DRENPA-287406 format. One record per residue (C-alpha): residue number from 1; x, y, z. Coordinates in steps of 0.2 Angstrom, whole numbers. Example, Ala and Ser with C-alpha at 12.3 -4.5 7.8 and 13.67 -1.06 7.14 Angstrom:
zalum; xx; yy; zz
1; 62; -22; 39
2; 68; -5; 36
This chain:
zalum; xx; yy; zz
1; -128; -199; -41
2; -110; -203; -35
3; -107; -216; -49
4; -100; -205; -62
5; -81; -209; -64
6; -78; -191; -69
7; -81; -184; -52
8; -66; -178; -43
9; -64; -184; -25
10; -57; -171; -14
11; -48; -178; 1
12; -36; -164; 4
13; -32; -161; 22
14; -34; -143; 28
15; -17; -144; 37
16; 0; -147; 30
17; 10; -158; 42
18; 29; -155; 42
19; 35; -166; 56
20; 28; -159; 72
21; 23; -143; 64
22; 5; -141; 57
23; 2; -127; 44
24; -16; -122; 40
25; -17; -122; 21
26; -30; -108; 21
27; -19; -97; 31
28; -4; -101; 20
29; -14; -97; 4
30; -20; -81; 12
31; -3; -76; 16
32; 3; -81; -1
33; -11; -70; -9
34; -6; -55; 1
35; 13; -58; -4
36; 10; -60; -22
37; -2; -45; -22
38; 10; -35; -13
39; 24; -39; -25
40; 13; -33; -40
41; 9; -17; -30
42; 27; -13; -26
43; 31; -15; -45
44; 17; -4; -50
45; 21; 9; -37
46; 39; 10; -42
47; 36; 27; -51
48; 28; 35; -36
49; 40; 45; -25
50; 31; 40; -8
51; 33; 30; 7
52; 31; 11; 5
53; 20; 11; 21
54; 5; 9; 10
55; 8; -10; 12
56; 6; -8; 30
57; -10; 2; 28
58; -17; -10; 16
59; -13; -25; 26
60; -22; -18; 42
61; -37; -12; 31
62; -39; -29; 23
63; -38; -39; 39
64; -49; -28; 50
65; -62; -25; 36
66; -63; -43; 31
67; -65; -48; 49
68; -78; -35; 54
69; -89; -39; 38
70; -89; -57; 42
71; -95; -55; 60
72; -107; -41; 56
73; -115; -48; 40
74; -113; -67; 40
75; -115; -72; 58
76; -121; -57; 68
77; -131; -67; 81
78; -117; -78; 86
79; -105; -63; 88
80; -117; -52; 97
81; -116; -65; 111
82; -98; -69; 108
83; -92; -52; 104
84; -74; -55; 111
85; -71; -67; 97
86; -72; -53; 85
87; -56; -45; 91
88; -47; -59; 99
89; -42; -76; 91
90; -50; -86; 106
91; -66; -96; 108
92; -76; -100; 124
93; -78; -119; 126
94; -86; -126; 142
95; -83; -109; 151
96; -64; -111; 146
97; -56; -98; 135
98; -45; -107; 122
99; -34; -101; 107
100; -43; -105; 91
101; -36; -92; 78
102; -48; -81; 68
103; -61; -90; 58
104; -71; -80; 46
105; -66; -66; 34
106; -77; -58; 21
107; -69; -52; 5
108; -81; -38; 3
109; -76; -31; 19
110; -58; -33; 14
111; -60; -22; 0
112; -70; -9; 10
113; -56; -9; 23
114; -43; -8; 10
115; -51; 7; 2
116; -53; 16; 19
117; -34; 12; 23
118; -29; 19; 6
119; -39; 35; 8
120; -30; 38; 25
121; -13; 34; 17
122; -17; 45; 2
123; -22; 60; 13
124; -7; 58; 24
125; 6; 57; 10
126; -1; 68; -4
127; -5; 54; -16
128; -20; 55; -28
129; -33; 43; -20
130; -40; 35; -36
131; -22; 33; -43
132; -17; 22; -29
133; -34; 13; -29
134; -30; 9; -48
135; -14; 1; -43
136; -22; -10; -30
137; -36; -14; -41
138; -24; -23; -53
139; -17; -33; -39
140; -32; -37; -30
141; -39; -51; -41
142; -23; -60; -39
143; -24; -60; -20
144; -42; -65; -21
145; -37; -80; -32
146; -25; -87; -19
147; -37; -84; -5
148; -51; -94; -15
149; -38; -108; -17
150; -36; -108; 2
151; -55; -110; 3
152; -54; -125; -9
153; -40; -133; 2
154; -51; -130; 17
155; -66; -138; 8
156; -77; -123; 11
157; -88; -111; 1
158; -97; -127; -5
159; -106; -127; -21
160; -124; -134; -23
161; -126; -153; -28
162; -124; -157; -46
163; -121; -171; -58
164; -110; -162; -70
165; -93; -171; -75
166; -79; -165; -64
167; -90; -161; -50
168; -80; -162; -33
169; -84; -173; -19
170; -78; -165; -3
171; -75; -180; 8
172; -71; -169; 23
173; -90; -163; 22
174; -100; -177; 14
175; -101; -188; -1
176; -112; -177; -12
177; -105; -171; -29
178; -104; -152; -29
179; -99; -137; -39
180; -82; -132; -34
181; -87; -114; -32
182; -71; -108; -24
183; -61; -115; -39
184; -72; -107; -51
185; -69; -90; -42
186; -50; -93; -41
187; -49; -97; -60
188; -59; -81; -65
189; -49; -70; -53
190; -33; -77; -61
191; -40; -73; -78
192; -46; -55; -73
193; -29; -51; -66
194; -21; -57; -82
195; -32; -45; -92
196; -29; -30; -81
197; -11; -33; -81
198; -10; -34; -100
199; -21; -19; -102
200; -9; -10; -90
201; 7; -16; -99
202; 0; -10; -116
203; -8; 7; -110
204; -1; 11; -93
205; -10; 23; -81
206; -10; 38; -92
207; -21; 33; -106
208; -37; 31; -95
209; -44; 43; -82
210; -40; 39; -64
211; -52; 26; -57
212; -53; 16; -73
213; -44; 0; -67
214; -54; 1; -51
215; -70; 2; -60
216; -66; -13; -71
217; -60; -23; -56
218; -76; -19; -46
219; -87; -25; -61
220; -76; -40; -65
221; -75; -47; -48
222; -92; -42; -41
223; -103; -47; -56
224; -95; -64; -56
225; -97; -66; -38
226; -115; -61; -40
227; -119; -75; -52
228; -108; -88; -45
229; -118; -87; -29
230; -132; -95; -37
231; -121; -111; -38
232; -116; -110; -19
233; -124; -117; -4
234; -131; -103; 7
235; -118; -98; 20
236; -131; -88; 32
237; -147; -97; 37
238; -155; -81; 43
239; -157; -76; 24
240; -164; -92; 18
241; -181; -83; 14
242; -174; -70; 3
243; -171; -71; -16
244; -153; -65; -14
245; -140; -71; -2
246; -128; -60; 8
247; -114; -61; -5
248; -125; -55; -19
249; -132; -41; -9
250; -115; -35; -4
251; -109; -37; -22
252; -122; -25; -30
253; -115; -9; -23
254; -98; -13; -30
255; -106; -17; -47
256; -114; 0; -47
257; -99; 9; -41
258; -88; 0; -54
259; -100; 5; -68
260; -101; 23; -62
261; -82; 24; -62
262; -80; 17; -80
263; -94; 29; -86
264; -85; 43; -78
265; -68; 39; -86
266; -77; 36; -103
267; -85; 53; -102
268; -69; 62; -97
269; -60; 54; -111
270; -74; 60; -123
271; -72; 78; -116
272; -53; 77; -119
273; -55; 72; -137
């Protein structure tokens, strides 16, 4: 199965060495995604007369939400025993507490945390909640794309074994050709961001009812995530007996919410004609 010359051998180290300094590429791409998304948000928010503290709210909401969802939904048994690792970047090894950094963030939780944070910001600053959600909805796929590239650099979110041309062999894991699932997601998120950006540049925020961009982003991201999960190795063993994995089950509410938002906007546009 590994004889195909079109397979891509992925030997990328997860750490970038700059002399004595070691930079974890996943963390670098995560930070780059937040930075690029933040730049887009600042540009889109330029017409709003409000505090720029929304970036702080968003950052805290994303990190806290993503961390909690990973611990609660993807590895609950481990974190029930090692609950201190939910909140602190440490790990217990042979009765010794060592610094390990945080390992494990769930994108669904990041979105939920972001939505809660924006709700708090909107209420405190008198901003229409769905309006600010629309702003972040345009930028979120861009952030997600960079985070998935970080997963690729980390040789994680592995796809199932395949013999298709250009399959990836992640040598840091094994020698099996696999779907580069993280790359698939990254490419789709870049495309979705481009589409949302072009629609915004053409129509702005006034042509559609509040919540339109949020609905499109929900459906665009979550539906792709739902179907791409069929090409991924299962990340949580305790769900192996179920027809859907955790990523798919968490995506369904976002798909439904997105459809509801789009239909709501469509009906309001019809009523205003």
